[in-house]
C-alpha positions as CSV (number, residue, x, y, z in Angstrom):
1,M,103.6,102.8,108.7
2,S,101.0,105.5,107.9
3,G,101.9,109.1,108.2
4,P,100.5,111.6,110.7
5,I,97.3,113.5,110.2
6,L,98.0,117.1,111.0
7,A,95.7,119.9,111.9
8,G,95.5,123.3,113.5
9,A,98.8,125.2,113.2
10,L,99.1,128.6,111.6
11,L,101.8,129.7,109.2
12,A,104.0,132.7,110.0
13,L,106.6,133.2,107.3
14,P,106.5,136.7,106.0
15,G,106.7,136.8,102.2
16,L,105.9,133.1,101.7
17,A,102.8,131.6,103.1
18,A,99.5,133.1,104.2
19,A,97.9,131.8,107.5
20,Q,95.9,128.6,107.1
21,E,95.3,125.3,108.9
22,L,97.5,122.4,108.1
23,R,95.9,119.8,105.9
24,G,96.1,116.1,106.6
25,Y,98.2,113.6,104.6
26,A,99.1,110.0,104.6
27,V,102.5,108.5,104.0
28,T,102.5,105.2,102.1
29,G,105.9,103.7,101.7
30,D,108.3,106.4,100.6
31,A,105.7,108.8,99.3
32,I,102.7,111.0,100.0
33,A,100.6,109.9,97.0
34,K,97.8,112.5,97.2
35,S,98.1,116.2,96.8
36,L,97.9,118.2,100.0
37,T,95.4,120.5,98.4
38,G,93.5,118.0,96.2
39,A,94.7,119.8,93.1
40,P,97.9,120.0,91.1
41,G,100.3,122.8,91.9
42,D,101.5,125.5,89.5
43,P,105.1,124.9,88.2
44,A,105.8,128.6,87.6
45,R,104.8,129.5,91.2
46,G,106.8,126.5,92.4
47,R,110.0,127.7,90.7
48,T,109.5,131.2,92.2
49,T,109.0,129.7,95.7
50,L,111.9,127.4,95.3
51,L,114.2,130.3,94.3
52,N,112.9,132.5,97.1
53,R,115.8,132.4,99.7
54,Q,113.3,132.5,102.5
55,S,112.2,129.0,101.5
56,T,115.9,127.9,102.0
57,C,115.8,125.4,99.1
58,I,118.8,126.9,97.2
59,L,120.8,127.4,100.3
60,C,121.6,123.7,100.1
61,H,120.5,122.6,96.6
62,N,121.6,123.8,93.2
63,G,120.0,123.4,89.8
64,P,119.1,124.9,86.5
65,F,118.9,128.4,87.8
66,P,121.6,130.4,85.9
67,E,120.2,133.7,87.2
68,E,120.8,132.7,90.8
69,K,124.2,133.1,92.3
70,F,125.5,131.3,95.4
71,Q,123.5,128.1,95.0
72,G,124.2,125.4,97.6
73,D,126.1,122.2,97.2
74,L,125.3,120.3,100.4
75,A,122.3,118.5,98.9
76,P,121.5,116.8,95.6
77,N,121.4,118.9,92.5
78,L,117.8,119.4,91.5
79,V,118.4,118.7,87.8
80,G,116.6,115.5,86.9
81,S,114.4,115.5,90.1
82,G,111.4,114.6,88.0
83,S,113.3,111.6,86.5
84,R,114.6,110.3,89.9
85,W,111.4,110.6,92.0
86,S,107.7,110.5,91.6
87,E,105.3,113.3,92.6
88,G,104.5,111.5,95.8
89,Q,108.2,110.8,96.6
90,L,109.0,114.5,96.0
91,R,106.0,115.5,98.2
92,L,107.3,113.4,101.1
93,R,110.8,114.8,100.8
94,L,109.4,118.3,101.1
95,V,106.8,117.6,103.8
96,D,109.2,115.5,106.1
97,A,112.5,114.3,104.7
98,S,113.3,112.8,108.1
99,R,110.8,110.0,107.3
100,L,113.3,108.8,104.7
101,N,116.6,109.7,106.5
102,E,116.5,110.4,110.3
103,A,119.9,112.1,110.0
104,T,118.9,114.5,107.2
105,I,119.7,118.2,107.6
106,M,116.8,119.1,105.3
107,P,114.0,120.8,107.2
108,S,110.6,119.4,107.5
109,Y,108.8,122.0,105.4
110,Y,105.2,121.0,106.4
111,R,105.5,118.8,109.4
112,V,105.3,120.5,112.8
113,D,104.9,117.7,115.4
114,G,107.7,115.9,117.2
115,L,110.5,118.2,116.0
116,H,113.4,119.1,118.2
117,R,115.9,122.0,118.1
118,V,113.3,124.3,116.4
119,G,113.8,128.0,117.0
120,P,111.0,129.7,119.0
121,A,109.7,131.6,116.0
122,W,109.2,128.4,114.1
123,R,107.6,126.1,116.7
124,G,104.3,124.8,115.7
125,K,104.5,126.4,112.2
126,P,105.3,124.9,108.9
127,I,107.8,126.6,106.6
128,L,105.7,126.3,103.5
129,S,101.9,126.1,102.9
130,A,100.2,123.1,101.3
131,E,99.8,125.1,98.1
132,Q,103.5,126.0,98.1
133,I,104.5,122.4,98.6
134,E,102.2,121.4,95.6
135,D,103.6,124.2,93.5
136,I,107.2,123.1,94.2
137,V,106.4,119.5,93.5
138,A,104.7,120.5,90.2
139,Y,107.9,122.4,89.2
140,L,110.4,119.6,90.3
141,V,108.6,117.0,88.3
142,T,109.3,119.1,85.2
143,L,113.1,118.8,85.8
144,R,114.0,115.8,83.7
145,E,117.5,114.8,82.6
């Protein structure tokens, strides 16, 4: 099954993403093989975005972030993410984890269509930009056991 090609929505998350159009992507198997931006992300920016509480990552995940208190424990520890999953697999988990597990509580950070129980302020808007997704992927692949 191929993934959706998305276009047209604007971002509106203060402090995280600047307004832009959504970029298309294709899901192949359990991954989005190609970068959403056509370029590799920046791991340092990815770590910063991941630790920004507005991105919500560390509300559920924990990892090698000793400076951050109150990390979540609802979702897998991010240590070793780069050993467990490929870039494409990580990208799909960020873009739309529900493609892999319909019952997941992880938000779809880049998908906007077909979602239910979305607060009015978030309808039609991704949580993260394509650049932020690529930056987080670039950081997560550096986390090896």
